[in-house]
C-alpha positions, 0 to 999 in steps of 0.5 A: 869498199866503195860503189859507184855512186860516190859513197862508201857503202859503210855509210849505209850502216850504223856505227855499231855494225861498221866496226865488225864489218871493217874487222871482218873485212880485213881480217880475210881479204886485207886492206886494198892498196887505195883504202890503205892511201885513204886511211894514211890521208885520214891521219893527216899524211900527204899520199901520193898513189903510184901504181906502176905497170912494171919494174921500170916504172917502179924504178922511175917513181923511186928516182923521183921520191924526195928526202923524208918521203916514205914509200910503201910497196904492196907485193905478193909474197909467193913471188919471193918465195914466202907463204901468204898473199899480198903484203905492204912493206916500206922501202928502206933503200935502193941500190943497183935496181934493188930495193930493200923491203923493211918487212913489218913481219920481221919475226917471220920474214926479215928484211930483204933486198929484192931486185926490180926485174 
């Protein structure tokens, strides 16, 4: 999405092409996590990005989350025995080192408790 010189690659294209390029990219490659954060910021949300290296770091991030804070997790569906690749899901709760993933694709996959191990 971005190049090292500090501007978006999309800035080089006319508006009429930007829509087509974005739809094509998202359709086949999905939205990168940092691009999702940027999109949420554009909609006026206060976004803090945490990229934990392991489940212990994720657990610490969740423990420090304040009330009225939404936490979105990006995970690989195959790790849960599901079809597909990367996916985003809001975390609906936490208990005993498990998180409740509220799957946005509930018609295919119901919400599920997932251990943080």
